[in-house]
N, CA, C and O atoms as CSV, one atom per row, in Angstrom:
chain,resi,resn,atom,element,x,y,z
A,1,UNK,N,N,-114.013,-51.531,-136.670
A,1,UNK,CA,C,-113.730,-50.220,-137.162
A,1,UNK,C,C,-114.541,-49.771,-135.547
A,1,UNK,O,O,-115.349,-50.327,-134.802
A,2,UNK,N,N,-113.758,-48.400,-135.552
A,2,UNK,CA,C,-113.907,-47.822,-134.413
A,2,UNK,C,C,-114.983,-46.656,-134.970
A,2,UNK,O,O,-115.024,-46.228,-136.124
A,3,UNK,N,N,-115.898,-46.228,-133.779
A,3,UNK,CA,C,-116.819,-45.622,-134.366
A,3,UNK,C,C,-116.551,-44.292,-133.894
A,3,UNK,O,O,-116.879,-43.322,-134.578
A,4,UNK,N,N,-115.855,-44.137,-132.531
A,4,UNK,CA,C,-116.024,-42.824,-132.257
A,4,UNK,C,C,-114.852,-42.065,-132.260
A,4,UNK,O,O,-113.925,-42.829,-131.992
A,5,UNK,N,N,-114.368,-40.695,-132.472
A,5,UNK,CA,C,-113.223,-39.996,-132.837
A,5,UNK,C,C,-112.741,-39.407,-131.640
A,5,UNK,O,O,-111.587,-39.380,-131.214
A,6,UNK,N,N,-113.907,-38.882,-131.096
A,6,UNK,CA,C,-113.316,-37.917,-129.907
A,6,UNK,C,C,-114.867,-37.177,-129.308
A,6,UNK,O,O,-115.764,-37.046,-130.141
A,7,UNK,N,N,-115.069,-36.813,-128.161
A,7,UNK,CA,C,-115.975,-36.117,-127.541
A,7,UNK,C,C,-115.899,-34.823,-127.726
A,7,UNK,O,O,-114.903,-34.152,-127.455
A,8,UNK,N,N,-117.231,-34.276,-128.325
A,8,UNK,CA,C,-117.026,-32.967,-128.435
A,8,UNK,C,C,-117.223,-31.830,-126.998
A,8,UNK,O,O,-117.859,-32.122,-125.986
A,9,UNK,N,N,-116.609,-30.706,-127.202
A,9,UNK,CA,C,-115.849,-30.368,-125.802
A,9,UNK,C,C,-115.905,-28.758,-126.133
A,9,UNK,O,O,-114.882,-28.085,-126.257
A,10,UNK,N,N,-117.294,-28.208,-126.263
A,10,UNK,CA,C,-117.769,-26.645,-126.693
A,10,UNK,C,C,-119.054,-26.313,-125.649
A,10,UNK,O,O,-119.855,-27.112,-125.164
A,11,UNK,N,N,-118.965,-24.793,-125.468
A,11,UNK,CA,C,-119.555,-24.121,-124.389
A,11,UNK,C,C,-121.255,-24.626,-124.867
A,11,UNK,O,O,-122.179,-24.600,-124.055
A,12,UNK,N,N,-121.446,-25.135,-126.530
A,12,UNK,CA,C,-122.621,-25.289,-126.460
A,12,UNK,C,C,-123.090,-26.918,-125.899
A,12,UNK,O,O,-124.112,-27.261,-125.303
A,13,UNK,N,N,-121.926,-27.718,-126.345
A,13,UNK,CA,C,-122.811,-29.496,-125.885
A,13,UNK,C,C,-122.708,-29.261,-124.734
A,13,UNK,O,O,-123.693,-29.706,-124.146
A,14,UNK,N,N,-121.652,-28.531,-123.728
A,14,UNK,CA,C,-121.550,-28.630,-122.426
A,14,UNK,C,C,-122.491,-27.955,-121.646
A,14,UNK,O,O,-122.587,-28.246,-120.454
A,15,UNK,N,N,-123.412,-26.836,-122.296
A,15,UNK,CA,C,-124.526,-26.350,-121.509
A,15,UNK,C,C,-125.581,-27.699,-121.994
A,15,UNK,O,O,-126.450,-27.752,-121.123
A,16,UNK,N,N,-125.769,-28.521,-122.779
A,16,UNK,CA,C,-126.741,-29.715,-122.957
A,16,UNK,C,C,-125.987,-30.852,-122.148
A,16,UNK,O,O,-126.684,-31.866,-122.202
A,17,UNK,N,N,-124.716,-31.090,-121.349
A,17,UNK,CA,C,-124.284,-31.648,-120.907
A,17,UNK,C,C,-125.085,-31.910,-119.699
A,17,UNK,O,O,-125.292,-33.049,-119.279
A,18,UNK,N,N,-125.578,-30.729,-119.091
A,18,UNK,CA,C,-126.598,-30.628,-117.941
A,18,UNK,C,C,-128.236,-31.398,-118.081
A,18,UNK,O,O,-129.048,-31.673,-117.197
A,19,UNK,N,N,-128.295,-31.599,-119.615
A,19,UNK,CA,C,-129.838,-32.015,-119.728
A,19,UNK,C,C,-129.749,-33.244,-119.771
A,19,UNK,O,O,-130.774,-33.892,-119.563
A,20,UNK,N,N,-128.582,-33.886,-120.034
A,20,UNK,CA,C,-128.372,-35.625,-120.191
A,20,UNK,C,C,-127.746,-35.787,-121.656
A,20,UNK,O,O,-127.321,-36.885,-122.013
A,21,UNK,N,N,-127.693,-34.539,-122.591
A,21,UNK,CA,C,-127.078,-34.753,-124.017
A,21,UNK,C,C,-125.668,-34.583,-123.771
A,21,UNK,O,O,-125.131,-33.928,-122.877
A,22,UNK,N,N,-125.142,-35.271,-124.696
A,22,UNK,CA,C,-123.391,-35.506,-124.745
A,22,UNK,C,C,-123.025,-35.839,-126.526
A,22,UNK,O,O,-123.621,-36.512,-127.367
A,23,UNK,N,N,-121.634,-34.921,-126.580
A,23,UNK,CA,C,-122.030,-34.798,-128.406
A,23,UNK,C,C,-120.129,-35.447,-128.392
A,23,UNK,O,O,-119.166,-35.240,-127.654
A,24,UNK,N,N,-120.340,-36.167,-129.475
A,24,UNK,CA,C,-119.533,-36.790,-130.514
A,24,UNK,C,C,-118.932,-36.588,-131.515
A,24,UNK,O,O,-119.547,-36.076,-132.451
A,25,UNK,N,N,-117.497,-36.926,-131.668
A,25,UNK,CA,C,-117.659,-36.924,-133.354
A,25,UNK,C,C,-117.561,-38.120,-133.616
A,25,UNK,O,O,-117.042,-38.952,-132.872
A,26,UNK,N,N,-118.203,-38.405,-135.043
A,26,UNK,CA,C,-118.038,-39.530,-134.971
A,26,UNK,C,C,-117.395,-39.763,-136.683
A,26,UNK,O,O,-117.307,-38.832,-137.484
A,27,UNK,N,N,-116.912,-41.501,-137.051
A,27,UNK,CA,C,-116.584,-41.432,-138.720
A,27,UNK,C,C,-117.823,-41.562,-139.264
A,27,UNK,O,O,-118.718,-42.259,-138.784
A,28,UNK,N,N,-117.916,-40.758,-140.485
A,28,UNK,CA,C,-118.696,-40.489,-141.532
A,28,UNK,C,C,-119.625,-42.053,-141.724
A,28,UNK,O,O,-120.821,-41.870,-141.495
A,29,UNK,N,N,-119.481,-42.657,-141.877
A,29,UNK,CA,C,-120.145,-44.253,-142.149
A,29,UNK,C,C,-121.057,-44.735,-141.231
A,29,UNK,O,O,-122.027,-45.474,-141.399
A,30,UNK,N,N,-120.409,-43.978,-139.788
A,30,UNK,CA,C,-121.431,-44.897,-138.739
A,30,UNK,C,C,-122.825,-44.323,-138.628
A,30,UNK,O,O,-123.156,-43.248,-139.127
A,31,UNK,N,N,-123.595,-45.100,-137.955
A,31,UNK,CA,C,-125.128,-45.085,-138.285
A,31,UNK,C,C,-125.437,-45.061,-136.474
A,31,UNK,O,O,-124.474,-45.448,-135.812
A,32,UNK,N,N,-126.425,-44.729,-135.847
A,32,UNK,CA,C,-127.238,-44.555,-134.873
A,32,UNK,C,C,-127.437,-45.850,-134.194
A,32,UNK,O,O,-127.724,-45.757,-133.000
A,33,UNK,N,N,-127.351,-47.000,-134.674
A,33,UNK,CA,C,-127.335,-48.152,-133.825
A,33,UNK,C,C,-125.661,-48.367,-133.242
A,33,UNK,O,O,-125.427,-48.472,-132.038
A,34,UNK,N,N,-124.416,-48.415,-134.454
A,34,UNK,CA,C,-123.119,-48.198,-133.896
A,34,UNK,C,C,-123.070,-47.340,-133.017
A,34,UNK,O,O,-122.646,-47.674,-131.911
A,35,UNK,N,N,-123.336,-46.486,-133.169
A,35,UNK,CA,C,-123.392,-45.146,-132.513
A,35,UNK,C,C,-123.557,-45.409,-130.607
A,35,UNK,O,O,-122.813,-45.313,-129.631
A,36,UNK,N,N,-124.652,-45.689,-130.811
A,36,UNK,CA,C,-125.715,-46.415,-129.339
A,36,UNK,C,C,-124.390,-47.524,-128.772
A,36,UNK,O,O,-123.744,-47.466,-127.725
A,37,UNK,N,N,-124.323,-48.283,-129.648
A,37,UNK,CA,C,-123.474,-49.358,-128.861
A,37,UNK,C,C,-122.386,-49.024,-128.672
A,37,UNK,O,O,-121.957,-50.037,-128.121
A,38,UNK,N,N,-121.574,-48.349,-128.709
A,38,UNK,CA,C,-120.241,-47.767,-128.808
A,38,UNK,C,C,-119.984,-46.996,-127.460
A,38,UNK,O,O,-118.980,-47.318,-126.824
A,39,UNK,N,N,-120.609,-46.241,-127.085
A,39,UNK,CA,C,-120.893,-45.327,-125.969
A,39,UNK,C,C,-121.519,-46.016,-124.848
A,39,UNK,O,O,-121.075,-45.750,-123.731
A,40,UNK,N,N,-122.841,-47.180,-124.987
A,40,UNK,CA,C,-122.709,-48.032,-123.993
A,40,UNK,C,C,-121.832,-48.759,-123.181
A,40,UNK,O,O,-121.817,-48.903,-121.958
A,41,UNK,N,N,-120.515,-49.544,-124.777
A,41,UNK,CA,C,-119.445,-49.872,-124.356
A,41,UNK,C,C,-118.542,-49.380,-123.261
A,41,UNK,O,O,-118.159,-49.768,-122.157
A,42,UNK,N,N,-118.304,-47.941,-124.379
A,42,UNK,CA,C,-117.223,-47.345,-124.044
A,42,UNK,C,C,-117.331,-47.086,-122.250
A,42,UNK,O,O,-116.680,-47.369,-121.244
A,43,UNK,N,N,-118.578,-46.375,-122.615
A,43,UNK,CA,C,-118.836,-45.272,-121.074
A,43,UNK,C,C,-119.994,-46.595,-120.022
A,43,UNK,O,O,-120.478,-46.451,-118.899
A,44,UNK,N,N,-120.065,-47.438,-120.706
A,44,UNK,CA,C,-120.915,-48.263,-119.307
A,44,UNK,C,C,-122.661,-47.294,-118.759
A,44,UNK,O,O,-123.444,-47.439,-117.820
A,45,UNK,N,N,-122.599,-46.514,-119.750
A,45,UNK,CA,C,-124.376,-45.956,-119.670
A,45,UNK,C,C,-125.095,-46.689,-120.462
A,45,UNK,O,O,-124.789,-47.660,-121.154
A,46,UNK,N,N,-126.580,-45.863,-120.222
A,46,UNK,CA,C,-127.957,-46.567,-121.115
A,46,UNK,C,C,-127.754,-45.478,-121.910
A,46,UNK,O,O,-127.235,-44.499,-121.374
A,47,UNK,N,N,-128.155,-45.400,-123.507
A,47,UNK,CA,C,-128.278,-44.629,-124.184
A,47,UNK,C,C,-129.888,-44.452,-124.748
A,47,UNK,O,O,-130.607,-45.320,-125.244
A,48,UNK,N,N,-130.136,-43.260,-124.534
A,48,UNK,CA,C,-132.237,-43.625,-124.914
A,48,UNK,C,C,-132.255,-43.332,-126.411
A,48,UNK,O,O,-132.897,-44.118,-127.108
A,49,UNK,N,N,-131.426,-41.958,-127.200
A,49,UNK,CA,C,-131.174,-42.072,-128.382
A,49,UNK,C,C,-130.311,-41.100,-128.886
A,49,UNK,O,O,-129.867,-40.066,-128.388
A,50,UNK,N,N,-130.151,-41.663,-130.033
A,50,UNK,CA,C,-128.607,-40.685,-131.055
A,50,UNK,C,C,-129.359,-39.661,-131.915
A,50,UNK,O,O,-130.471,-39.992,-132.325
A,51,UNK,N,N,-128.949,-38.644,-132.183
A,51,UNK,CA,C,-129.289,-37.441,-133.286
A,51,UNK,C,C,-127.544,-37.426,-134.357
A,51,UNK,O,O,-126.366,-37.410,-134.000
A,52,UNK,N,N,-127.921,-37.436,-135.120
A,52,UNK,CA,C,-126.589,-37.433,-135.931
A,52,UNK,C,C,-126.743,-36.246,-136.626
A,52,UNK,O,O,-127.864,-35.931,-137.025
A,53,UNK,N,N,-125.402,-35.265,-136.908
A,53,UNK,CA,C,-125.734,-34.358,-138.061
A,53,UNK,C,C,-124.184,-34.290,-138.914
A,53,UNK,O,O,-123.072,-34.462,-138.415
A,54,UNK,N,N,-124.547,-33.960,-140.459
A,54,UNK,CA,C,-123.314,-34.057,-141.035
A,54,UNK,C,C,-122.576,-32.887,-141.416
A,54,UNK,O,O,-122.743,-32.430,-142.546
A,55,UNK,N,N,-121.900,-32.428,-140.732
A,55,UNK,CA,C,-121.235,-30.847,-141.067
A,55,UNK,C,C,-120.554,-31.004,-141.799
A,55,UNK,O,O,-119.608,-31.781,-141.666
A,56,UNK,N,N,-120.850,-30.130,-143.131
A,56,UNK,CA,C,-119.887,-29.616,-144.253
A,56,UNK,C,C,-118.670,-28.926,-143.967
A,56,UNK,O,O,-118.799,-27.786,-143.521
A,57,UNK,N,N,-117.214,-29.491,-144.170
A,57,UNK,CA,C,-116.294,-28.327,-143.866
A,57,UNK,C,C,-116.143,-27.026,-145.098
A,57,UNK,O,O,-116.206,-27.002,-146.328
A,58,UNK,N,N,-115.926,-26.062,-144.075
A,58,UNK,CA,C,-115.744,-24.417,-144.500
A,58,UNK,C,C,-114.535,-24.830,-145.535
A,58,UNK,O,O,-113.634,-25.655,-145.690
A,59,UNK,N,N,-115.187,-23.607,-146.171
A,59,UNK,CA,C,-113.843,-23.129,-147.622
A,59,UNK,C,C,-113.081,-22.207,-146.787
A,59,UNK,O,O,-113.512,-21.490,-145.883
A,60,UNK,N,N,-111.747,-22.341,-147.268
A,60,UNK,CA,C,-110.431,-21.557,-146.797
A,60,UNK,C,C,-109.615,-20.942,-147.975
A,60,UNK,O,O,-109.329,-21.649,-148.942
A,61,UNK,N,N,-109.258,-19.714,-147.913
A,61,UNK,CA,C,-108.464,-19.269,-148.668
A,61,UNK,C,C,-107.419,-17.843,-148.110
A,61,UNK,O,O,-107.573,-16.748,-147.568
A,62,UNK,N,N,-106.153,-18.828,-148.732
A,62,UNK,CA,C,-105.069,-17.835,-148.061
A,62,UNK,C,C,-104.402,-17.181,-149.239
A,62,UNK,O,O,-104.265,-17.628,-150.377
A,63,UNK,N,N,-104.018,-16.036,-148.737
A,63,UNK,CA,C,-103.005,-15.300,-149.483
A,63,UNK,C,C,-101.147,-15.026,-149.423
A,63,UNK,O,O,-100.462,-14.388,-148.624
A,64,UNK,N,N,-100.678,-16.059,-151.006
A,64,UNK,CA,C,-99.725,-16.017,-150.315
A,64,UNK,C,C,-98.447,-15.348,-151.749
A,64,UNK,O,O,-98.736,-14.769,-152.796
A,65,UNK,N,N,-97.214,-15.698,-151.265
A,65,UNK,CA,C,-96.152,-14.891,-152.426
A,65,UNK,C,C,-96.326,-15.635,-153.970
A,65,UNK,O,O,-95.955,-15.156,-155.041
A,66,UNK,N,N,-97.020,-16.977,-153.741
A,66,UNK,CA,C,-97.449,-17.787,-154.805
A,66,UNK,C,C,-98.783,-17.249,-155.596
A,66,UNK,O,O,-98.878,-17.485,-156.801
A,67,UNK,N,N,-99.577,-16.689,-155.066
A,67,UNK,CA,C,-101.048,-16.349,-155.242
A,67,UNK,C,C,-101.959,-16.712,-154.099
A,67,UNK,O,O,-101.669,-16.898,-152.917
A,68,UNK,N,N,-103.240,-16.778,-154.767
A,68,UNK,CA,C,-104.465,-17.376,-153.824
A,68,UNK,C,C,-104.467,-18.806,-153.921
A,68,UNK,O,O,-104.564,-19.500,-154.933
A,69,UNK,N,N,-104.345,-19.147,-152.719
A,69,UNK,CA,C,-104.080,-20.884,-152.425
A,69,UNK,C,C,-106.011,-21.156,-151.750
A,69,UNK,O,O,-106.409,-20.818,-150.635
A,70,UNK,N,N,-106.553,-21.598,-152.462
A,70,UNK,CA,C,-108.271,-22.223,-151.778
A,70,UNK,C,C,-108.227,-23.593,-151.626
A,70,UNK,O,O,-107.515,-24.337,-152.300
A,71,UNK,N,N,-108.964,-23.927,-150.768
A,71,UNK,CA,C,-108.991,-25.283,-150.460
A,71,UNK,C,C,-110.294,-25.695,-149.660
A,71,UNK,O,O,-111.194,-24.888,-149.891
A,72,UNK,N,N,-110.698,-26.769,-148.732
A,72,UNK,CA,C,-111.679,-26.866,-148.130
A,72,UNK,C,C,-111.079,-27.706,-146.550
A,72,UNK,O,O,-109.937,-28.148,-146.426
A,73,UNK,N,N,-111.967,-27.758,-145.661
A,73,UNK,CA,C,-111.528,-28.275,-144.262
A,73,UNK,C,C,-112.318,-29.840,-144.654
A,73,UNK,O,O,-113.179,-29.732,-145.527
A,74,UNK,N,N,-112.167,-30.830,-144.261
A,74,UNK,CA,C,-112.562,-32.005,-144.321
A,74,UNK,C,C,-114.403,-32.133,-143.903
A,74,UNK,O,O,-114.585,-31.806,-142.730
A,75,UNK,N,N,-115.526,-32.477,-144.537
A,75,UNK,CA,C,-116.639,-33.095,-144.289
A,75,UNK,C,C,-115.957,-33.795,-142.553
A,75,UNK,O,O,-114.809,-34.106,-142.236
A,76,UNK,N,N,-117.364,-33.828,-141.693
A,76,UNK,CA,C,-117.392,-34.863,-140.608
A,76,UNK,C,C,-118.545,-34.335,-139.995
A,76,UNK,O,O,-119.040,-33.220,-140.153
A,77,UNK,N,N,-119.109,-35.750,-138.901
A,77,UNK,CA,C,-120.086,-36.059,-138.560
A,77,UNK,C,C,-120.307,-36.054,-136.874
A,77,UNK,O,O,-119.331,-36.345,-136.184
A,78,UNK,N,N,-121.474,-35.753,-136.279
A,78,UNK,CA,C,-121.370,-35.251,-134.954
A,78,UNK,C,C,-122.535,-36.422,-134.464
A,78,UNK,O,O,-123.300,-37.129,-135.120
A,79,UNK,N,N,-122.331,-36.302,-133.247
A,79,UNK,CA,C,-123.756,-37.121,-132.738
A,79,UNK,C,C,-123.942,-36.786,-131.125
A,79,UNK,O,O,-123.113,-36.762,-130.216
A,80,UNK,N,N,-125.103,-36.584,-131.139
A,80,UNK,CA,C,-125.864,-35.988,-129.731
A,80,UNK,C,C,-126.461,-37.171,-129.049
A,80,UNK,O,O,-127.533,-37.718,-129.309
A,81,UNK,N,N,-125.493,-37.504,-128.034
A,81,UNK,CA,C,-126.666,-38.956,-127.656
A,81,UNK,C,C,-127.267,-38.645,-126.156
A,81,UNK,O,O,-126.719,-38.089,-125.205
A,82,UNK,N,N,-128.323,-39.088,-126.255
A,82,UNK,CA,C,-129.292,-38.267,-124.901
A,82,UNK,C,C,-128.904,-40.085,-123.489
A,82,UNK,O,O,-128.775,-41.235,-123.910
A,83,UNK,N,N,-128.850,-39.789,-122.405
A,83,UNK,CA,C,-128.354,-40.745,-121.504
A,83,UNK,C,C,-130.074,-40.991,-120.816
A,83,UNK,O,O,-131.058,-40.252,-120.818
A,84,UNK,N,N,-129.880,-42.145,-120.362
A,84,UNK,CA,C,-131.019,-42.335,-119.909
A,84,UNK,C,C,-130.981,-41.446,-118.515
A,84,UNK,O,O,-129.918,-41.228,-117.935
A,85,UNK,N,N,-132.225,-40.969,-118.050
A,85,UNK,CA,C,-132.288,-40.498,-116.203
A,85,UNK,C,C,-131.335,-41.033,-115.365
A,85,UNK,O,O,-131.017,-42.169,-115.014
A,86,UNK,N,N,-130.735,-39.220,-115.000
A,86,UNK,CA,C,-129.508,-39.780,-114.064
A,86,UNK,C,C,-128.106,-40.294,-113.987
A,86,UNK,O,O,-127.327,-40.350,-113.035
A,87,UNK,N,N,-127.980,-40.680,-115.330
A,87,UNK,CA,C,-126.867,-40.901,-115.888
A,87,UNK,C,C,-125.421,-39.851,-116.667
A,87,UNK,O,O,-125.535,-38.960,-117.509
A,88,UNK,N,N,-124.558,-40.206,-116.222
A,88,UNK,CA,C,-123.622,-38.792,-116.797
A,88,UNK,C,C,-122.196,-39.301,-117.001
A,88,UNK,O,O,-121.689,-40.223,-116.362
A,89,UNK,N,N,-121.699,-38.699,-117.819
A,89,UNK,CA,C,-120.076,-39.317,-118.471
A,89,UNK,C,C,-119.562,-38.306,-118.047
A,89,UNK,O,O,-120.146,-37.222,-118.034
A,90,UNK,N,N,-117.851,-38.579,-117.443
A,90,UNK,CA,C,-117.253,-37.809,-116.861
A,90,UNK,C,C,-115.634,-37.354,-117.558
A,90,UNK,O,O,-114.506,-37.491,-117.083
A,91,UNK,N,N,-116.107,-36.759,-118.893
A,91,UNK,CA,C,-114.750,-36.673,-119.879
A,91,UNK,C,C,-113.458,-36.374,-118.845
A,91,UNK,O,O,-112.300,-36.778,-118.953
A,92,UNK,N,N,-114.040,-35.552,-117.835
A,92,UNK,CA,C,-112.570,-34.945,-116.937
A,92,UNK,C,C,-111.580,-35.829,-116.113
A,92,UNK,O,O,-110.501,-35.567,-115.583
A,93,UNK,N,N,-112.284,-36.904,-116.188
A,93,UNK,CA,C,-111.851,-37.927,-114.862
A,93,UNK,C,C,-110.150,-38.462,-115.270
A,93,UNK,O,O,-109.211,-38.302,-114.490
A,94,UNK,N,N,-110.035,-39.053,-116.521
A,94,UNK,CA,C,-108.669,-39.097,-116.869
A,94,UNK,C,C,-107.593,-38.184,-116.953
A,94,UNK,O,O,-106.470,-38.684,-117.028
A,95,UNK,N,N,-107.727,-36.562,-116.956
A,95,UNK,CA,C,-107.138,-36.035,-117.271
A,95,UNK,C,C,-106.083,-35.538,-116.229
A,95,UNK,O,O,-105.185,-34.771,-116.577
């Protein structure tokens, strides 16, 4: 099973990158041990800690000719990974 879906590239997470913390969107069933192993294997770095957050999907409402259509965005899980001192991950090297 692939644990990491994609890295988080937001303004808030970019400010954490300077402190050695990186964000990822991961699969809902992934645990901290699996996330740590996946990041270490994929990026070749040493991970000190992993914090996870389950994010509830937002409610969305659209007004159409057929009436009001209500739904939800899907739930997802975020992981904030703290690396060892002096190590970095460069997400933009392959672009």
